[in-house]
C-alpha positions in Angstrom: 85.1 114.2 96.5 85.5 112.7 100.0 86.5 109.0 100.3 84.5 106.7 102.6 86.1 103.7 104.2 84.7 100.3 105.2 84.7 99.6 109.0 84.3 96.1 110.5 82.4 95.2 113.6 83.1 91.7 115.1 79.9 89.9 116.2 81.3 86.8 117.8 79.6 83.4 117.1 76.1 83.8 115.8 73.2 81.4 116.1 70.5 82.1 113.5 66.7 81.8 113.7 66.7 78.4 111.8 69.5 77.0 114.0 72.4 77.7 111.6 75.6 79.0 113.1 78.2 81.5 111.9 81.5 81.4 113.8 83.3 84.7 114.4 80.8 86.6 112.4 81.4 90.2 111.4 79.5 93.1 109.9 80.9 95.6 107.4 79.5 99.1 107.6 80.1 102.8 106.8 79.0 106.0 108.5 78.4 109.6 107.5 78.0 112.7 109.6 78.6 113.2 113.3 76.7 111.5 116.2 75.5 114.2 118.6 76.0 114.1 122.4 72.7 112.4 123.3 72.9 110.0 120.3 69.5 111.3 119.1 70.3 112.1 115.5 71.2 108.6 114.2 69.6 107.1 111.1 69.9 103.4 110.1 69.8 102.8 106.3 69.0 99.4 104.8 70.3 98.8 101.3 68.4 97.0 98.5 69.0 93.4 97.3 72.3 93.8 95.5 73.4 97.0 97.2 76.3 97.6 99.6 77.0 99.5 102.7 78.6 102.3 100.7 75.6 104.5 100.1 77.2 107.9 99.5 80.6 109.4 98.6 83.5 107.9 96.7 85.1 104.7 97.9 87.5 103.0 95.4 89.1 100.8 98.0 87.6 97.3 98.2 86.6 95.9 101.6 89.3 93.5 102.8 89.1 90.1 101.2 86.5 91.3 98.6 87.5 90.8 94.9 84.1 91.9 93.5 84.5 95.7 94.2 84.2 96.9 90.6 84.2 100.5 89.5 80.4 100.4 89.4 80.5 100.3 93.2 83.0 103.1 93.8 80.3 105.8 93.9 77.6 105.4 96.6 74.4 103.9 95.5 72.2 106.6 97.1 74.6 109.6 96.6 71.7 111.7 95.3 69.8 111.3 98.6 72.4 111.1 101.3 74.9 113.8 102.0 75.3 117.5 103.2 72.1 119.4 102.4 70.4 116.4 100.7 67.2 114.7 101.7 69.1 112.7 104.4 71.3 115.6 105.5 74.6 114.5 107.0 75.2 118.0 108.3 72.4 117.2 110.8 72.2 113.4 111.0 74.6 110.5 111.7 73.9 107.8 109.2 74.9 104.1 109.4 74.6 101.6 106.6 75.8 97.9 106.9 76.4 95.3 104.3 73.9 92.5 105.2 74.9 89.3 107.0 75.4 86.9 104.1 76.8 89.6 101.9 79.8 89.7 99.7 81.2 93.1 100.5 82.9 92.5 103.9 80.2 91.1 106.1 80.3 87.4 106.9 78.9 85.5 103.9 79.4 82.4 101.7 82.6 83.9 100.3 84.1 84.5 103.7 86.7 82.1 105.1 85.3 79.8 107.7 87.7 80.1 110.6 87.0 76.5 111.6 88.0 75.0 108.1 90.3 77.7 106.6 88.2 77.6 103.4 85.2 79.7 102.1 81.9 78.8 103.7 80.3 78.1 100.3 77.4 75.7 100.6 77.8 75.5 104.4 76.8 79.1 105.0 73.3 78.8 106.6 69.9 80.0 105.4 69.0 83.5 106.6 65.8 85.2 107.7 65.0 88.9 107.7 65.1 88.8 111.5 68.7 87.5 111.3 69.7 90.4 109.2 68.0 92.9 111.4 69.1 91.5 114.7 72.7 91.4 113.5 72.6 95.2 113.4 71.6 95.7 117.0 75.2 95.2 118.2 76.2 97.9 115.7 73.8 100.4 117.4 75.1 99.3 120.8 78.7 99.9 119.6 77.8 103.6 119.1 75.7 103.8 122.3 72.6 104.5 120.3 69.5 103.5 122.3 66.9 104.9 119.9 67.3 105.8 116.2 65.8 109.0 114.9 64.8 107.0 111.8 65.1 103.7 109.9 65.0 104.0 106.1 65.1 101.3 103.4 64.1 100.9 99.8 62.9 97.7 98.1 64.3 94.6 100.0 65.7 97.1 102.4 62.2 98.2 103.1 61.2 94.7 104.3 64.1 94.9 106.8 63.1 98.4 107.8 59.6 97.1 108.7 61.0 94.1 110.5 63.4 96.3 112.5 60.6 98.6 113.6 58.4 95.6 114.7 61.1 93.5 116.3 62.8 96.4 118.1 60.0 99.1 118.4 61.7 100.9 121.3 64.9 101.4 119.2 63.4 103.8 116.5 61.0 106.8 116.2 60.4 107.2 112.4 60.1 104.5 109.8 60.5 105.1 106.1 59.9 102.0 103.8 60.2 102.8 100.1 58.7 100.6 97.3 58.4 97.5 99.5 55.8 95.1 100.9 54.2 93.5 103.9 54.7 89.9 102.7 56.2 88.4 99.6 53.5 87.9 96.9 53.0 84.6 95.0 54.1 86.4 91.8 57.4 87.5 93.4 58.0 84.1 95.0 57.7 82.5 91.6 60.0 85.0 90.0 62.5 84.5 92.7 62.2 80.7 92.3 63.1 81.0 88.6 66.2 82.8 89.7 67.1 80.2 92.2 66.7 77.5 89.5 68.9 79.5 87.1 71.8 79.5 89.5 71.3 75.9 90.8 71.3 74.5 87.3 74.5 76.2 86.2 77.1 73.5 85.4 79.6 75.3 87.6 77.5 75.8 90.7 78.6 72.5 92.3 76.0 72.9 95.1 77.5 76.2 96.1 81.2 75.0 96.4 82.7 76.6 93.4 85.3 78.9 94.8 88.2 76.7 93.7 87.1 76.7 90.1 84.8 78.4 87.6 82.0 80.4 89.2 78.3 79.9 88.0 78.4 83.1 85.9 75.8 82.1 83.4 73.3 81.1 86.0 73.8 84.3 88.0 73.6 86.4 84.8 70.3 84.7 83.9 69.0 85.2 87.4 69.8 88.9 87.1 68.1 89.1 83.8 65.0 87.6 85.2 64.9 90.2 88.0 66.1 93.2 86.0 62.9 93.4 84.0 60.9 93.9 87.2 63.2 96.8 88.3 63.0 98.9 85.1 59.8 100.1 83.5 59.5 98.8 79.9 59.5 102.3 78.5 62.8 103.1 80.2 64.1 99.7 79.2 63.3 100.4 75.5 65.1 103.8 75.6 68.2 102.2 77.2 68.2 99.2 74.9 68.3 101.3 71.7 71.8 102.3 72.6 73.8 99.1 72.1 74.0 95.8 70.3 76.8 93.6 71.8 77.4 90.0 70.8 77.6 87.6 73.7 78.6 84.4 71.9 79.9 82.7 75.0 76.4 82.3 76.5 74.8 81.1 73.3 75.4 78.3 70.8 72.7 78.1 68.2 70.7 81.3 68.8 72.1 84.7 67.6 71.3 88.0 69.3 69.6 90.1 66.7 68.1 93.1 68.6 69.1 95.6 71.1 66.7 94.4 73.8 68.3 91.0 74.0 71.8 92.5 73.8 71.0 95.0 76.6 69.6 92.3 78.9 72.7 90.0 78.3 75.0 93.0 79.0 73.2 93.7 82.3 73.4 90.0 83.3 77.1 89.7 82.5 78.0 93.0 84.2 76.3 91.9 87.4 78.4 88.7 87.6 81.6 90.8 87.9 80.4 92.5 91.1 78.2 89.9 92.9 78.4 86.4 94.3 75.9 83.7 93.3 75.8 82.2 96.8 75.1 85.6 98.4 72.4 86.2 95.8 70.7 82.9 96.7 70.8 83.7 100.4 69.2 87.1 100.0 66.5 86.0 97.5 65.7 82.9 99.6 65.1 85.3 102.6 63.0 87.5 100.4 60.9 84.7 99.0 59.9 83.6 102.5 59.3 87.0 103.9 56.3 87.8 106.1 56.3 90.7 108.5 54.1 88.9 110.9 56.3 85.8 111.0 59.6 87.7 111.2 58.1 89.8 114.0 56.9 86.7 115.8 53.4 88.1 116.1 50.0 86.5 116.0 48.4 88.9 113.5 49.1 92.1 111.6 47.2 94.0 114.4 49.3 92.4 117.1 52.5 93.2 115.1 51.8 96.9 114.5 50.3 97.5 117.9 53.9 97.6 119.0 54.5 100.5 116.7 51.5 102.3 118.0 52.6 101.9 121.6 56.1 103.1 120.7 54.7 106.2 118.9 56.2 105.4 115.5 55.5 107.6 112.5 55.6 105.8 109.2 56.2 107.4 105.8 55.5 104.9 103.0 56.3 105.4 99.3 54.6 103.7 96.4 55.8 104.0 92.8 52.8 103.9 90.4 54.9 102.1 87.6 56.5 99.6 89.9 56.5 96.0 88.6 58.6 94.6 91.4 56.7 95.7 94.5 53.3 96.7 93.1 51.5 99.7 94.8 48.9 97.3 96.1 51.5 95.9 98.4 52.2 99.2 100.1 48.4 99.7 100.3 48.1 96.5 102.3 50.9 97.6 104.6 49.2 101.0 105.1 45.8 99.2 105.8 47.4 97.1 108.6 49.2 100.2 110.1 46.0 102.3 110.1 44.0 99.4 111.7 46.6 99.3 114.5 46.3 103.2 114.8 49.9 103.9 113.8 50.6 107.4 112.5 51.0 106.8 108.8 51.6 108.9 105.7 51.4 107.2 102.3 52.9 108.9 99.2 52.4 107.7 95.7 55.2 108.8 93.4 54.2 109.2 89.7 57.2 108.0 87.6 57.9 106.4 84.2 61.0 104.7 85.6 59.5 101.8 87.5 60.9 100.3 90.7 64.3 102.0 90.1 62.7 105.4 90.5 64.0 105.6 94.1 67.6 105.5 92.7 67.0 107.8 89.8 64.6 110.6 90.8 65.6 112.1 94.2 63.4 115.1 93.6 60.3 113.0 93.9 61.2 111.8 97.4 63.3 114.6 98.9 60.6 117.0 100.0 58.6 114.4 101.9 61.6 112.7 103.6 63.1 116.1 104.5 59.8 117.2 106.1 59.5 114.1 108.2 63.1 114.2 109.4 62.8 117.9 110.2 60.1 117.4 112.8 
């Protein structure tokens, strides 16, 4: 199997939408395939909440300065969809995926060393908006001389950024493929995300975000992951997986004893996550998600005003819903489709029938490949 390496793009000093500043910022990214002569075969891929820039192939080497690169990350997170002859065919397309600004896998984030203090940013790392994450990738396209992407693709939280990219930079993309995502964050999701924020904030080791010299807030981060995990996996799939193990996690409990495989499975997922992710990064991304509105991020007056840009640019949207999704419910994609159609944007809406819930896009490539391949082929 081929090894993929992390590349770093310096961004200089960045000023963010809310006024925060990141000195000497950088973006970690990876690429697949070959850019053609007129730079017309480029695809920009946005990863999900806790994903990384390594979407396909084998990459055991950690990005420089990253101590969270566990074996779970060595194989690309979308290896089933991205590669030679696959849905996103790297024999035809040049694909770029970047670790988000604020991330913990090589891009500037809370774990990074602040060049002005010589210490990790920690609590001083600023709040982020979706527009910050999207705009930080424009210099990456400019670096390759790409004026207009063939397509922008993103699942889940990556889908929010895909929509924001298309509406903030409509002249830089032709095809837009948001998968299992939304138009604005629902009240339900905002509450679920707030529970996760409280879990981390109330960990005894969080210390306001300045914990890098001592114990990390592992219990708070594990609990946050447990809260979110049940929205990613359909309960039927959850039940099948949970039957396989009963592991005692005494360090997280004092009086209560784990007595069934469901509790054990959830604790295992939470603890495993803390080995590969940073709590401050998690807070920055879910804070961005909890406040997301495509209209606000696109600095538009209304949904029609926002998506009229896409109509004028000649965008084609391919939107996927998952009928068993408990994270981004199908009604959320229906709202997005309604706004696009009212703005007369070319839109195809596919509902995937799956028993695997939100994680279907990771687990069932056969349900997405024909539709993506057809759009990319035109």
